[in-house]
ZAMARGU-4260 file (C-alpha; in steps of 0.2 Angstrom, whole numbers, plus 5000, padded with zeros to 4 digits):
<rodrens>
0) 5145/4996/5132 | 5154/4990/5119 | 5144/4986/5103 | 5149/4990/5083 | 5137/5001/5074
5) 5136/4990/5057 | 5157/4991/5054 | 5164/4983/5039 | 5169/4964/5044 | 5181/4952/5040
10) 5174/4933/5040 | 5179/4921/5051 | 5186/4904/5043 | 5185/4891/5057 | 5200/4878/5054
15) 5196/4864/5049 | 5178/4865/5048 | 5163/4858/5057 | 5171/4844/5069 | 5159/4830/5068
20) 5147/4826/5085 | 5154/4812/5093 | 5141/4814/5110 | 5124/4814/5110 | 5117/4829/5123
25) 5113/4815/5137 | 5105/4819/5153 | 5101/4830/5169 | 5093/4845/5161 | 5086/4861/5172
30) 5078/4874/5163 | 5085/4892/5164 | 5104/4889/5172 | 5114/4904/5171 | 5130/4906/5159
35) 5143/4914/5168 | 5145/4933/5164 | 5164/4934/5163 | 5165/4917/5151 | 5180/4919/5140
40) 5173/4911/5124 | 5160/4902/5117 | 5161/4883/5111 | 5149/4880/5098 | 5141/4860/5095
45) 5138/4856/5078 | 5131/4840/5072 | 5136/4834/5053 | 5123/4824/5055 | 5110/4838/5058
50) 5104/4845/5041 | 5100/4858/5049 | 5113/4863/5057 | 5124/4858/5040 | 5113/4868/5029
55) 5123/4884/5021 | 5112/4895/5030 | 5116/4890/5044 | 5135/4887/5042 | 5135/4905/5034
60) 5127/4912/5054 | 5138/4902/5064 | 5152/4911/5054 | 5144/4926/5058 | 5142/4924/5078
65) 5161/4920/5076 | 5165/4936/5067 | 5156/4946/5079 | 5163/4936/5094 | 5180/4942/5085
70) 5179/4957/5084 | 5172/4960/5103 | 5189/4950/5107 | 5178/4935/5113 | 5186/4919/5107
75) 5177/4905/5099 | 5178/4888/5092 | 5167/4872/5083 | 5169/4856/5095 | 5164/4838/5095
80) 5156/4837/5107 | 5149/4845/5125 | 5160/4836/5132 | 5175/4845/5124 | 5170/4861/5133
85) 5182/4869/5143 | 5180/4875/5161 | 5169/4892/5160 | 5168/4891/5142 | 5150/4896/5137
90) 5142/4881/5126 | 5129/4884/5112 | 5121/4871/5105 | 5117/4874/5087 | 5104/4861/5080
95) 5086/4860/5070 | 5071/4854/5079 | 5078/4839/5086 | 5095/4837/5091 | 5105/4820/5089
100) 5096/4814/5107 | 5077/4821/5105 | 5071/4813/5120 | 5081/4824/5132 | 5079/4842/5123
105) 5064/4852/5134 | 5050/4858/5125 | 5055/4873/5132 | 5070/4871/5119 | 5060/4869/5101
110) 5055/4879/5088 | 5036/4878/5083 | 5031/4868/5071 | 5030/4882/5059 | 5043/4884/5043
115) 5058/4899/5050 | 5054/4897/5069 | 5068/4895/5081 | 5068/4896/5098 | 5085/4899/5111
120) 5085/4894/5130 | 5101/4892/5141 | 5098/4873/5151 | 5111/4863/5158 | 5114/4848/5155
125) 5125/4832/5163 | 5132/4847/5172 | 5137/4858/5157 | 5129/4874/5155 | 5121/4874/5138
130) 5113/4888/5127 | 5102/4879/5113 | 5098/4889/5097 | 5086/4880/5088 | 5075/4883/5072
135) 5062/4871/5064 | 5073/4874/5047 | 5091/4883/5043 | 5082/4899/5040 | 5073/4899/5056
140) 5090/4892/5064 | 5099/4907/5054 | 5088/4920/5064 | 5093/4910/5079 | 5112/4913/5078
145) 5107/4932/5073 | 5098/4937/5087 | 5113/4931/5095 | 5126/4941/5085 | 5116/4956/5086
150) 5114/4955/5107 | 5133/4953/5106 | 5134/4970/5094 | 5122/4976/5108 | 5123/4970/5123
155) 5133/4979/5138 | 5144/4966/5136 | 5148/4950/5123 | 5144/4938/5137 | 5128/4946/5140
160) 5121/4943/5126 | 5121/4926/5132 | 5112/4929/5148 | 5094/4921/5142 | 5084/4921/5156
165) 5069/4915/5148 | 5068/4905/5129 | 5065/4915/5116 | 5054/4909/5106 | 5047/4914/5090
170) 5038/4913/5072 | 5032/4920/5057 | 5015/4928/5054 | 5018/4930/5035 | 5025/4918/5024
175) 5036/4932/5014 | 5043/4947/5020 | 5052/4957/5006 | 5063/4972/5004 | 5064/4980/4985
180) 5080/4991/4981 | 5076/4999/4963 | 5094/5006/4952 | 5084/5020/4944 | 5101/5033/4943
185) 5117/5029/4934 | 5124/5042/4944 | 5117/5037/4961 | 5114/5019/4958 | 5132/5012/4952
190) 5142/5018/4971 | 5131/5005/4978 | 5130/4992/4967 | 5145/4989/4964 | 5152/4989/4983
195) 5154/4972/4986 | 5157/4976/5006 | 5141/4986/5006 | 5128/4973/4999 | 5138/4959/5013
200) 5132/4969/5029 | 5117/4976/5017 | 5109/4957/5015 | 5115/4953/5033 | 5108/4967/5042
205) 5090/4962/5032 | 5094/4943/5038 | 5096/4949/5055 | 5078/4956/5056 | 5069/4942/5048
210) 5068/4948/5031 | 5069/4932/5019 | 5067/4939/5003 | 5075/4954/4993 | 5072/4960/4976
215) 5081/4969/4967 | 5075/4977/4955 | 5078/4987/4937 | 5070/4996/4926 | 5058/5005/4936
220) 5065/5023/4932 | 5051/5028/4921 | 5034/5023/4918 | 5033/5028/4898 | 5046/5028/4887
225) 5043/5047/4882 | 5050/5053/4899 | 5068/5042/4897 | 5084/5052/4900 | 5097/5042/4912
230) 5093/5025/4905 | 5106/5014/4912 | 5101/4998/4914 | 5081/5003/4909 | 5081/4989/4895
235) 5092/4977/4907 | 5096/4964/4897 | 5111/4970/4885 | 5117/4977/4902 | 5121/4960/4909
240) 5124/4949/4895 | 5126/4946/4875 | 5114/4934/4868 | 5119/4920/4858 | 5110/4921/4841
245) 5106/4939/4845 | 5118/4958/4840 | 5110/4968/4851 | 5119/4980/4859 | 5121/4996/4870
250) 5125/5012/4863 | 5129/5027/4874 | 5126/5044/4868 | 5142/5054/4867 | 5138/5075/4874
255) 5139/5087/4858 | 5131/5076/4846 | 5149/5065/4848 | 5148/5047/4840 | 5141/5036/4851
260) 5151/5022/4860 | 5145/5004/4865 | 5144/4999/4881 | 5159/4987/4884 | 5162/4969/4885
265) 5169/4972/4904 | 5158/4983/4911 | 5143/4969/4906 | 5155/4957/4914 | 5156/4966/4930
270) 5137/4969/4929 | 5134/4952/4929 | 5147/4947/4941 | 5138/4958/4953 | 5122/4951/4950
275) 5129/4933/4953 | 5135/4940/4967 | 5123/4948/4976 | 5110/4933/4972 | 5121/4922/4979
280) 5124/4931/4995 | 5105/4933/4999 | 5104/4915/4995 | 5116/4910/5009 | 5110/4922/5020
285) 5092/4912/5019 | 5086/4924/5008 | 5075/4920/4992 | 5080/4932/4978 | 5069/4941/4969
290) 5076/4948/4951 | 5065/4962/4946 | 5061/4968/4926 | 5047/4983/4927 | 5051/4985/4908
295) 5055/4978/4891 | 5052/4992/4880 | 5070/4993/4871 | 5067/5008/4856 | 5067/5024/4865
300) 5066/5034/4846 | 5052/5045/4858 | 5063/5047/4872 | 5068/5066/4876 | 5088/5062/4879
305) 5092/5044/4884 | 5109/5041/4887 | 5109/5025/4882 | 5098/5015/4867 | 5099/4997/4863
310) 5101/4991/4845 | 5100/4976/4835 | 5080/4972/4841 | 5066/4975/4831 | 5050/4974/4834
315) 5049/4955/4824 | 5064/4950/4836 | 5059/4957/4854 | 5049/4944/4861 | 5062/4929/4854
320) 5077/4940/4860 | 5069/4945/4877 | 5064/4924/4880 | 5079/4922/4875 | 5086/4933/4886
325) 5079/4929/4903 | 5082/4913/4900 | 5101/4916/4897 | 5100/4926/4914 | 5091/4915/4925
330) 5104/4900/4919 | 5120/4912/4921 | 5113/4917/4940 | 5106/4902/4947 | 5102/4909/4964
335) 5087/4919/4955 | 5074/4909/4961 | 5059/4923/4958 | 5057/4935/4943 | 5046/4952/4947
340) 5038/4958/4931 | 5028/4973/4923 | 5015/4967/4915 | 5003/4981/4909 | 5007/4994/4900
345) 5018/5004/4907 | 5033/4989/4902 | 5031/4997/4886 | 5023/4983/4880 | 5005/4986/4874
350) 4991/4977/4888 | 4981/4960/4880 | 4998/4958/4872 | 4997/4940/4876 | 5009/4932/4868
355) 5026/4942/4869 | 5021/4938/4887 | 5019/4919/4884 | 5035/4920/4874 | 5045/4929/4888
360) 5036/4916/4903 | 5043/4901/4892 | 5060/4909/4896 | 5058/4907/4913 | 5049/4889/4913
365) 5066/4882/4901 | 5079/4890/4915 | 5076/4869/4924 | 5072/4875/4940 | 5058/4881/4950
370) 5058/4898/4950 | 5041/4911/4954 | 5033/4922/4941 | 5027/4938/4952 | 5018/4950/4940
375) 5013/4968/4944 | 4993/4968/4946 | 4990/4984/4939 | 4982/4979/4925 | 4980/4961/4928
380) 4968/4951/4920 | 4964/4932/4923 | 4970/4927/4905 | 4987/4935/4910 | 4988/4924/4928
385) 4983/4910/4918 | 4998/4911/4905 | 5009/4912/4921 | 5001/4897/4927 | 5002/4888/4912
390) 5021/4885/4913 | 5019/4875/4928 | 5030/4887/4938 | 5026/4895/4958 | 5012/4911/4952
395) 5011/4927/4963 | 5002/4943/4959 | 5009/4961/4971 | 4995/4973/4970 | 4998/4989/4979
400) 4995/4992/4998 | 4989/5008/4999 | 4990/5017/4979 | 5006/5021/4977 | 5009/5029/4995
405) 5010/5021/5014 | 4993/5024/5023 | 4991/5017/5040 | 4991/4997/5042 | 4974/4990/5037
410) 4968/4987/5018 | 4957/5004/5014 | 4941/4998/5016 | 4937/5005/4999 | 4947/5013/4982
415) 4944/5030/4978 | 4927/5033/4966 | 4939/5036/4949 | 4948/5021/4950 | 4928/5010/4951
420) 4929/4997/4936 | 4925/5006/4918 | 4914/4992/4908 | 4918/4994/4891 | 4931/5005/4892
425) 4944/4995/4883 | 4952/5002/4870 | 4959/4989/4860 | 4978/4989/4853 | 4980/5002/4864
430) 4995/5004/4876 | 4985/5005/4893 | 4970/4995/4886 | 4965/4988/4900 | 4974/4997/4915
435) 4963/5014/4911 | 4947/5002/4905 | 4938/4988/4914 | 4953/4983/4924 | 4954/5001/4930
440) 4950/4994/4948 | 4967/4987/4949 | 4979/5001/4947 | 4979/5005/4967 | 4974/4989/4978
445) 4972/4970/4977 | 4955/4972/4967 | 4947/4958/4964 | 4962/4945/4967 | 4956/4941/4983
450) 4947/4926/4977 | 4945/4911/4990 | 4951/4897/4975 | 4962/4908/4968 | 4977/4898/4960
455) 4992/4911/4964 | 5002/4920/4978 | 4997/4939/4983 | 5009/4948/4989 | 5008/4967/4995
460) 5018/4981/4988 | 5020/4995/4999 | 5027/5011/4986 | 5038/5025/4992 | 5027/5041/4989
465) 5023/5046/5008 | 5039/5041/5017 | 5055/5043/5005 | 5067/5054/5013 | 5064/5055/5032
470) 5066/5043/5047 | 5051/5032/5051 | 5050/5020/5066 | 5034/5014/5075 | 5034/4998/5082
475) 5014/4999/5083 | 5010/5003/5067 | 5026/4989/5059 | 5016/4975/5070 | 4999/4981/5063
480) 5006/4981/5047 | 5011/4964/5053 | 4997/4958/5059 | 4987/4965/5041 | 4999/4957/5028
485) 4991/4940/5028 | 4973/4947/5027 | 4961/4934/5019 | 4975/4922/5015 | 4987/4933/5007
490) 5005/4928/5008 | 5013/4945/5016 | 5020/4962/5009 | 5036/4971/5001 | 5042/4986/5007
495) 5050/4999/4994 | 5063/5003/5006 | 5070/5021/5009 | 5074/5032/4996 | 5069/5023/4982
500) 5065/5033/4968 | 5079/5045/4973 | 5087/5050/4956 | 5073/5045/4945 | 5068/5049/4931
505) 5085/5056/4926 | 5084/5067/4942 | 5102/5058/4948 | 5116/5072/4955 | 5133/5065/4959
510) 5132/5062/4978 | 5116/5066/4979 | 5111/5048/4986 | 5116/5057/5004 | 5105/5069/5005
515) 5112/5079/5019 | 5123/5094/5019 | 5124/5100/5036 | 5125/5085/5046 | 5136/5070/5050
520) 5128/5056/5040 | 5126/5040/5045 | 5139/5032/5034 | 5144/5034/5019 | 5132/5018/5014
525) 5113/5029/5011 | 5105/5014/5020 | 5113/5016/5037 | 5102/5031/5042 | 5090/5020/5040
530) 5097/5005/5052 | 5082/5008/5067 | 5067/5009/5051 | 5074/4990/5045 | 5076/4985/5062
535) 5058/4991/5069 | 5050/4986/5049 | 5057/4968/5048 | 5055/4963/5065 | 5035/4968/5065
540) 5031/4961/5050 | 5039/4945/5055 | 5032/4944/5074 | 5020/4954/5078 | 5021/4952/5094
545) 5040/4951/5095 | 5049/4958/5115 | 5056/4973/5110 | 5074/4969/5120 | 5078/4970/5099
550) 5074/4989/5098 | 5079/4994/5116 | 5096/4988/5116 | 5099/4995/5098 | 5092/5013/5105
555) 5103/5013/5122 | 5117/5013/5110 | 5111/5026/5099 | 5103/5037/5110 | 5109/5033/5128
560) 5101/5041/5142 | 5087/5048/5129 | 5082/5031/5123 | 5065/5027/5130 | 5059/5047/5126
565) 5068/5048/5108 | 5056/5031/5104 | 5044/5039/5108 | 5047/5054/5098 | 5049/5045/5084
570) 5033/5034/5082 | 5023/5047/5086 | 5030/5058/5070 | 5030/5041/5062 | 5010/5040/5060
575) 5008/5058/5057 | 5010/5055/5036 | 5003/5041/5036 | 4986/5048/5042 | 4988/5059/5030
580) 4989/5049/5016 | 4975/5039/5023 | 4962/5053/5025 | 4966/5067/5011 | 4975/5059/4994
585) 4975/5072/4979 | 4986/5060/4970 | 4986/5041/4970 | 5004/5040/4959 | 5020/5045/4969
590) 5026/5055/4952 | 5010/5067/4956 | 5012/5069/4978 | 5028/5070/4988 | 5017/5073/5007
595) 5038/5076/5013 | 5041/5089/5002 | 5020/5094/4998 | 5018/5104/4982 | 5002/5113/4989
600) 4986/5112/4982 | 4977/5128/4982 | 4961/5129/4994 | 4954/5142/4985 | 4956/5141/4965
605) 4949/5125/4955 | 4959/5117/4942 | 4975/5130/4946 | 4987/5120/4938 | 4995/5108/4949
610) 5000/5090/4948 | 4988/5083/4954 | 4978/5077/4940 | 4969/5061/4948 | 4959/5074/4961
615) 4942/5074/4957 | 4936/5090/4946 | 4933/5102/4950 | 4950/5101/4954 | 4953/5111/4973
620) 4960/5105/4990 | 4942/5104/4998 | 4936/5089/4983 | 4953/5079/4985 | 4946/5062/4990
625) 4953/5049/5006 | 4964/5037/5001 | 4951/5026/5011 | 4934/5034/5002 | 4924/5023/5013
630) 4928/5026/5032 | 4933/5045/5029 | 4925/5062/5020 | 4931/5075/5010 | 4933/5092/5017
635) 4917/5099/5005 | 4907/5083/5011 | 4913/5090/5032 | 4911/5107/5025 | 4890/5101/5022
640) 4891/5089/5037 | 4896/5104/5047 | 4884/5118/5040 | 4869/5106/5041 | 4872/5103/5057
645) 4870/5083/5054 | 4884/5071/5059 | 4891/5057/5047 | 4899/5044/5054 | 4915/5044/5043
650) 4931/5051/5051 | 4932/5070/5044 | 4948/5079/5042 | 4942/5091/5059 | 4943/5075/5068
655) 4959/5070/5057 | 4967/5089/5064 | 4966/5083/5082 | 4973/5069/5077 | 4988/5076/5071
660) 4989/5090/5084 | 4989/5079/5096 | 5002/5066/5087 | 5015/5082/5084 | 5011/5090/5104
665) 5016/5073/5110 | 5027/5068/5100 | 5038/5086/5103 | 5034/5083/5122 | 5045/5067/5121
670) 5057/5075/5108 | 5060/5090/5123 | 5062/5076/5136 | 5076/5068/5123 | 5083/5084/5124
675) 5085/5086/5141 | 5089/5067/5143 | 5103/5068/5133 | 5110/5086/5139 | 5129/5089/5130
680) 5131/5072/5124 | 5121/5071/5110 | 5128/5058/5096 | 5127/5061/5080 | 5112/5049/5077
685) 5102/5058/5092 | 5105/5075/5079 | 5098/5067/5064 | 5083/5059/5075 | 5080/5075/5080
690) 5077/5085/5065 | 5070/5071/5056 | 5057/5071/5069 | 5052/5089/5069 | 5051/5091/5053
695) 5038/5076/5055 | 5029/5085/5069 | 5026/5102/5059 | 5021/5093/5044 | 5010/5087/5055
700) 5001/5104/5060 | 5007/5110/5043 | 4991/5100/5039 | 4980/5098/5052 | 4977/5119/5051
705) 4977/5117/5031 | 4963/5106/5035 | 4953/5117/5045 | 4957/5133/5033 | 4949/5121/5020
710) 4933/5116/5031 | 4934/5135/5035 | 4934/5141/5020 | 4919/5129/5014 | 4909/5138/5027
715) 4913/5154/5020 | 4910/5150/5003 | 4892/5144/5010 | 4887/5155/5020 | 4897/5171/5017
720) 4900/5174/5032 | 4916/5184/5036 | 4920/5177/5050 | 4922/5162/5042 | 4935/5167/5031
725) 4944/5176/5043 | 4945/5161/5052 | 4949/5150/5037 | 4965/5162/5035 | 4971/5164/5053
730) 4972/5143/5049 | 4981/5144/5034 | 4993/5154/5042 | 4996/5146/5056 | 4998/5130/5042
735) 5012/5143/5035 | 5021/5148/5052 | 5022/5127/5052 | 5031/5125/5036 | 5040/5139/5039
740) 5048/5131/5054 | 5052/5116/5042 | 5062/5127/5030 | 5072/5135/5045 | 5075/5117/5052
745) 5079/5109/5036 | 5089/5125/5029 | 5105/5119/5032 | 5103/5102/5035 | 5097/5094/5017
750) 5103/5097/5000 | 5094/5112/4992 | 5087/5098/4977 | 5082/5084/4984 | 5078/5073/4969
755) 5068/5060/4966 | 5063/5066/4949 | 5063/5077/4936 | 5048/5088/4936 | 5046/5101/4950
760) 5036/5091/4963 | 5047/5079/4965 | 5063/5090/4968 | 5067/5104/4976 | 5067/5107/4995
765) 5053/5114/5007 | 5059/5131/5002 | 5053/5129/4986 | 5034/5125/4993 | 5033/5140/5001
770) 5028/5153/4987 | 5012/5143/4982 | 5005/5144/5000 | 5007/5162/4999 | 4999/5163/4984
775) 4983/5153/4990 | 4983/5163/5004 | 4984/5178/4997 | 4968/5171/4984 | 4959/5167/5001
780) 4962/5186/5008 | 4953/5192/4991 | 4940/5180/4989 | 4921/5184/4990 | 4907/5173/4985
785) 4889/5175/4978 | 4879/5170/4992 | 4867/5181/5003 | 4877/5181/5021 | 4871/5169/5035
790) 4879/5167/5052 | 4890/5150/5052 | 4896/5154/5071 | 4890/5137/5079 | 4900/5128/5062
795) 4915/5140/5065 | 4915/5133/5081 | 4913/5114/5076 | 4929/5115/5063 | 4939/5125/5077
800) 4938/5113/5090 | 4942/5092/5087 | 4925/5083/5087 | 4920/5070/5103 | 4917/5054/5094
805) 4906/5044/5104 | 4918/5027/5111 | 4904/5014/5110 | 4908/4997/5113 | 4895/4986/5105
810) 4891/4969/5114 | 4897/4957/5099 | 4903/4939/5093 | 4913/4941/5078 | 4908/4929/5064
815) 4922/4921/5057 | 4913/4907/5045 | 4901/4906/5034 | 4892/4892/5023 | 4887/4895/5005
820) 4868/4893/5003 | 4864/4901/5019 | 4863/4918/5025 | 4875/4926/5038 | 4866/4930/5052
825) 4874/4948/5060 | 4867/4952/5078 | 4876/4967/5090 | 4869/4976/5102 | 4872/4994/5110
830) 4877/4995/5129 | 4866/4997/5142 | 4867/5016/5143 | 4866/5020/5125 | 4852/5021/5112
835) 4849/5023/5094 | 4851/5010/5079 | 4863/5003/5069 | 4867/5001/5051 | 4878/4985/5046
840) 4889/4988/5031 | 4898/4974/5021 | 4904/4969/5006 | 4914/4954/4998 | 4933/4955/4997
845) 4933/4964/4982 | 4939/4980/4980 | 4929/4981/4962 | 4913/4983/4970 | 4903/4996/4981
850) 4900/4992/5001 | 4881/4989/5007 | 4871/4997/5019 | 4859/4989/5028 | 4847/4995/5043
855) 4849/4982/5057 | 4829/4978/5065 | 4830/4980/5083 | 4822/4965/5093 | 4823/4960/5114
860) 4840/4955/5111 | 4848/4970/5101 | 4850/4971/5082 | 4851/4959/5070 | 4853/4958/5050
865) 4857/4945/5039 | 4868/4946/5023 | 4858/4936/5010 | 4862/4918/5005 | 4862/4924/4985
870) 4874/4938/4991 | 4888/4927/4997 | 4885/4914/4983 | 4903/4920/4976 | 4923/4915/4980
875) 4924/4930/4990 | 4927/4932/5008 | 4913/4946/5017 | 4918/4959/5027 | 4908/4972/5036
880) 4906/4983/5051 | 4893/4993/5058 | 4889/5012/5059 | 4882/5019/5075 | 4869/5030/5074
885) 4866/5038/5094 | 4849/5047/5100 | 4861/5058/5107 | 4867/5064/5090 | 4884/5056/5089
890) 4889/5045/5075 | 4903/5032/5075 | 4910/5017/5067 | 4912/5001/5074 | 4925/4991/5077
895) 4934/5006/5070 | 4952/5012/5070 | 4959/5009/5086 | 4972/5024/5088 | 4986/5010/5095
900) 4980/5001/5079 | 4977/4985/5088 | 4963/4978/5078 | 4957/4981/5059 | 4943/4994/5055
905) 4931/4979/5050 | 4929/4959/5053 | 4933/4946/5041 | 4922/4930/5036 | 4930/4917/5028
910) 4920/4903/5018 | 4919/4886/5027
</rodrens>
């Protein structure tokens, strides 16, 4: 198999540029004509009158495809007419949706009407074998050409890439599909920032997998000034340019009290030059470039030891300097089409500082072109959104998808109780007046942003708390995220890529971006470890129905005969941590909770010293809330149900433990099959995959066993039955065994200090976490309770088993639309062989509100209920689901969470 693995490419320039197309396509079309397998060269036919094919991204994509062919020693040329093709030459017509002779373009060759769509089809025209790559617009055409380029790299032969037996037709599910990369560490991030060759390949990879936006973010290394150590690029403007009328400088702290020096003009110019290059290279590839500026704090006097300080800014000049600096930066970088701003207190500017942000926004509107103003959603209110809209620029608000983590592929049915609104709690003038007060519910979800009459875009952002280091790749989950990311008419998703926050908060180490110690890394470029992740994620959110060809051809090269089993093993293990994230969330903040290298939370000791400050009191494992508090229950709630012999409809920790055990077991079986299939021919990529899959599987077994241990210990505190304590200890020791297995796997593979922050829970390695696990096991061994002893045998058995959730397929036609002023009638029926009761759970699509639970009335045609007309008199859509209580004692949710993520766990009703 001939293939390249993201090599450094030289770019091909065709002599004379693009020749004019003098002849139309002609007649005599036959669909599905084969392309010769041994064609020696490829001819590109491009009509200069075709505005789509002649656009900059399209012309770049032609050149890129030519460079891939050249790397495989396949000649190519751009010609004026199909008639100029040589015998045996592959002819590729590069076209917009309507070529020179539209009447003869077959339906199979036409891209869908949706923006960014494309088609690739094989036809015969006037006796010529022709491949047509057509795009609805330049971005769609770029995707078509990059699809062929990817096939050239990964098919058995370059010529096989052009064997299109069945037309390929794709269109996007989400308007925005973004990747965010953050600069947070001078020592770890400067190398990739200055690597122009790396940017060429990285941005090409993003375009190949159909990401259409790239967000390069600065100033997100800290939440508060008091934490600052490494401050390079933190207050970004003076690191990039001098602003006329201001003498603002970057003062570099010297060791041992030496006299500070100033950032040189040469370094500042180099920084700006790179930003100009990166943004222009993104646009050339059909990618919108978004600049993220997450802080406007300039005074670092309260910081412990900042490496760089800002001079020349005063409280009186702060707003105007930021306005003028941002304007100058946007003028200097014309390829920037959007700015992401953190406008709540962690920006360093107290909330409700509306005049400050009005000044900053005016710097954007003065740049003389359309530039999106995207505000991070935490603490945002209508006045802040209105200030952005008043500029006349496009506006967006970007809430967190699953707090600062990644959960299962749906929008959480409810935020945690601790994030619900706190009316009247604003402290005027305080740094976090709104975020910790009346707008508290905007911290970790979409909150109240999804009004049907909104004039702003909504972009969901997936934060890097759950998956930072380990390889991820589950096509089912990526496709499901693709379906969920336009929920209620929202605009898409931005994914903070792997290794985001590596070296954050002054924890950067020389060479530390490469986390490996004992295995061969993918390359000197850290992102190449995650090539499969980008491939699966990008294509899944572009088109959830995308065929599997792209990942299959990659896997054949990467894993050889182990491709099929390896793909299944990684997919299954990739579901483990998002499942844990959804069901059990000791802290919504990524700075506190890192499930890949989990800091143990005590089952036994309440309010023990740990980083989980937002666990409900008394703070311990049993009281930890699910991240979706509507559909999942806590450890303590589960223990209560088992002790009382009741069964709620919510997903319990015991049930989740069964899921995790099954995922780990099935992944291990597939990994074992992959090991056998690969034999002695294991590639370096196979070895890296096997390590991360094994670690994630053991994480699944660890959390499963600890969930059981927590429930069993809860039964002990309620019953004082020694058998419950004995089983809790067995389960906890089983969890420890799984953790020790991770230590043994990772010990000689990963560096001993994996730094994503300065505090202990964000650095170190798995070995460092064993002591806290052992300490809690020891505390459990000596635990006593002042409760009369009551046998808990049945409850213990239930905690050690995997509960059977009834699979109930209700007869229900989802309601899709409602009319204001009229109640919404909901009907459903149990299957003929079932008997029981139904509850209707409904809510406006507003996370600041609680769900309403209504018992449905039974009648001859089933169950019915109505959402009152006065309830729906709001600017929000509705969502609903059912609780099913069976007479047999079972309970379930409908539609529930299918294990293949094929549907959302609730229905959405839109107005109209």
